[in-house]
N, C-alpha and C positions, 0 to 999 in steps of 0.2 A: 504494500500500500504506500502511495505517495500522497502527501498533502502539502499544498502551497500555504505559506504563512497567511495569506489573505483569507483562505478558507478556515484556518485555525482561529484567526482573530474573530471572524464572524461567528464561529462556533461558540466562543467563550465570551463574546461581547467586549473584545479588546481592540487595540489598534496596533498596526505594524509600524515600526521605525526601522527603515532599511529597505530591503528588497521584498515587496509583497509577493512576488512570483517565486521566491526561493522555496524549493521543495525539500521536505524532510521525509525520511522513510521510517522513523521511529522516535521514541522518547527514551532518554537514558539519564543516568546519574550525572551530576555536574562534573565530577572528577573523571568520568570515563566516556562521556559523550563524544561521538565522532562528528566530522563536518557535515554529515547528512542526517544528523539527529538534533532534536530540540531538548533542552535541559531546563530545570527549574533553578532560578536564582532569586528566590523570594526573600531570604533573610539577609540582614546586613553583612554577615560574614562571607556570604557568597558574592554579594555585590562588590565587595572590596577585592575579590579575586577574579574578576571578570577576565582579565588578561591571561589567566592561567588555565582556562578551559578551551578545548578544541571544538566545542559544540557549534553547529552551524547556525543555531538560533537559540534564544533564551527567553523564558517566561519571567517577566520582571514586574515590579510595582509600577503604578501610574507615575508619570513625571520623571522616572529614572532615565538617564541618558548615558550612552557609552558610544563614543565616536567609532565608526567603522564596524559596528556589530549589528546583526539582525535581531531585533527585539520584538516581542509581543507584549505590550504593556496592558495590564489588566488590574482591576481593583483587588482581587483576591488571587494572587498567583498560585498558591498551593491548591486551591479548589479547581482553578482552571487547568492546571497541569494534570490533576487527577482525571479530569474529564478527557483530556487529550490522551492520556495513558490508557484509559478504558477503550478509546476508539482504536488505538493500535493493538491493544491486547484484550479483546472482548472475552467474556467468560466462555469457556468451551461448552459444547453441548453434546449429549449423546447423539447417535445417528437419528435422523428425522424419522418420524413415524412411531408406531407401537411395535416393539419387538415381539415376535412369537414366543420368545423365552420369558416373557412377563406373565405372571398369573393374575388374572383380573376377574373379580366377582361380578355378580349380576347388578343391574341398575346403574352401570357405569356411564357417566356422561363426560365428554371431553371436547374442548374447543378446537380452534384452528391450530395447525402446525405443532402438534405435540412431539416430544422427544422422550420416549420411555424406553429405557435400556433393558437388556436381559436381566433376569433374576430380581425383578421388582415384583413385590406383592401388593396388590390393590384389592381391598375388601369390597363389601357390598355397598351399593348406593353412594359411591364416591363421585364427586364432581370436580373436574379440573378445568380451569379457564384456558384461554388462548396461550400458545407458545410456552407451556409449562414443560420444564426439563426435569426428568427424574432419573437419577443415576443407579447403577447396579447395587443391589442389596437393600434398597429402601423398602420400608414397610409402611403402608398407608392403610389405616384401619377403617372400619365401617363408618359411613356417614361423614367422612372428612370432606371439607371443601377447601380447595386451593385456588387462589386467584390468578389472573393473567400474569405471565412473565415471571412466575416464581421459579426458583431453582432449588431442587432437593438433591443434595449431594449424597455420595455413597453411605450406606448403612445408617441413614437417618430413620428414626421410628416416629411416626405420627399416629397416636392412638385414637380411638373411636371419637367421633363427633367434634374433633378439633377444627378450628377455622383458621386458615392461613391466607393473608391478604395478598394484594398485587405486589409484584417485584420484590417479594421476600426471598432472602437467601438463607437456607438452613445448611450449615456446614457439617462435614462428615462426623458421624457418630452421635449426633445430638438426639435426645429423646424428648418429644413433646407429648404431654398428656399422660404420663405415668401417674399412678395414684400418689396422692400426697402422704406425708408421714403422719398418720393419724391413728392412734390406738387408745381405747378406753380401758383404764385399769379395772381388773376383775379379780379381786383377791390378789394372788401372787402372779397372775398372768395378765395378758393384755388382749383385748378383743379388737380386731381390725375394724376401723370405721370406714364404710364404703364411701368412695368419692364419686359422686353422681354428676358433677359438673363437667366443665370442659376447659380448654385453653383457646384464647383468641389472640392471634398475632396480627396486628394491623399492617397497612401498606408500608412499603419501603423500610422494613426492619431487616437487619442482618443479625443472625444468631450464630455465635462462634461454634467451633468444634467442641464436641463432648460437653455440651450444655445439657442440663436437665431442667425442664419447666413442668411442674406438676399440675395436674388438673385440680380444679376446685372441689371442695366438699359439696357445696351447692353453688350455682351460678358459674362464674368463670374466673380463671386467672387471666389477666388482661395485660398484654404488652402493646402499648399504644404506638401510633404512627412514628416511624423514623428512629425507633430505639436501636442502638447498636450494642451487642454484647461481645466480649472477648471469649477466649476459650476457657473451659472448665468453670463455668458459672452455674450456680444452683439457685433456682427461683422456686420457692415453695408454693403450696396451694393458696389460692385466693389473693395472691399478691397482685397489685396494680402498679405498673411503671408508666409514668407520663411521657408525653411526646418528646422525641429527640433527646432522650437521656442516654448516657453512656455508662456501661457497666464493665469494668475491667476484670482481668483474669482472676479466678479463684475467689470471687465475691460470693458470699452466701446470704440470701435474703429469706428470713423466716416468714411463716404463714401470716396472711391477712394484713401485711404491711402495705401502705400506700405511699408511693414515691411520686413526687410532682414532675413537672416539665423541666427539661434542660438540667436534670441532675447529673452529677458525675460521682460515681462510686469507684474509688481507686482500688488497686489490687489487694486482695486478701481482706478487704473490709468485711465485717460481719454485722448484719443488721438483725436485731431481735424482732420478735413477732408483734403484731397488733400496734405498730407505730405508724406515725405519719411524718414523712420527710417532705418539706415544702418545695416549691418551685426554685430552681437555680441553686439548690444545695450542693455543696462539694464535701465529700467525705474522703479523708486522706487514707493512704495505704495502711493496712493492718489495724484500722480503727475498729473498736468494738462499740457499736451504737446501741445503747440500752434505753434511750428515751427519745421522744419525738423531737424533731428539729424544725425550727421556723424557716420560712422561705429566705433564701439569700445567704444563709449561714455557711461558714466554712469550718469544719471540725477536723482536728488534726489526726496525724498518725498515732498509733499506739492504743493501748487498752488501759482505762476506758477512754472513749473519745471525749475531747474537751475543745473549747474554743481555740481556734488556731493561734490567736495572740497569746493566750495563756500557755499553750504548749511551747511557743517560742521562748517565753520567759523561763519555763521549767527546764528546757533543754540548755539554755544559757547557764543555768545554775548547776547543772549536773557535774561539770568538771571541778566545781568548787566544793563538792560535798565532802571529800576527805579532809580538806583544810577546815571546813566548818565543823566537822565531827571532832577534829583535834581540839579546836578552840572551845567547843562545848564541853568536852571532857575536862579541859583545863579550868574552865569556869566552875564546873561542878566540884572539882577538887578544891578550888579556892573557897567556894561557898561552904563546903564541909569544914574546912579549916577555921573559917570565921565562926561558924556555929559552935565548934568545939571550944573556942577561946572564950565564949560568953560564960 
């Protein structure tokens, strides 16, 4: 594939400085790009090293200038470059059509241009939209709905009656709709609580590899539009995650917690159950969140979670603790001596 810079600029809403007819055949890293490739130079440290790249064109911020270089100037270079990269490297798809090696139950409905690989299992009364791609080893249970342009990668499991939106990507090994962790104590034993609800994942979400998103006890576990999760994330029954939130690797969210819009949960954060985290909340890595958090708050790393400014003060004092302990012991000794002299 070849693209002229004029076409790229039109694609991303930018402007060309230099030769608009210059063509590139791919996108590459700033350090390794060749003269027939475009690279990203969005951050100041790259803009200072423009002379050190062999790239034939650069995606840069608005108003940036570099004499003798072909530039595509745009308001958000990183997002624009991601768009261009996706054009040069679209997601692969299984062979077009429905493989005879797929097992498909009754009441199956499918839209235009499916790509369903061998060794896919599809249960009863499943509905797939247009251009859905399903890779080998995927399991799609009874009554599942999957929207247009969704991609279901290998060994994904989608249990009964779950609903997957348009343009959703489910990465390999993820399980959607397993029963939640619910058991009623009965003497020295535990009785399993049936989970009769479902999971709903709205449009434009991407769920990382080896995620588990449990079905609700009643109602639904709800992942709202635009949510992105990293690998190895666990989301328990009846959780709701608001639009365009980001959940990083190894986060665990306990049951019935509600997370607002544009939240960021950093790696290995643990969120207790039945809490509310407001819009635009940021939770630091390895934070243990045991109480609800107001919108806009930033809570730090570590256990338990605390206000980020408090955490900064605590961390600053940690190196002084041995000296403070020594001084405290000295003061205790002097106080004991004074008391004995009375």
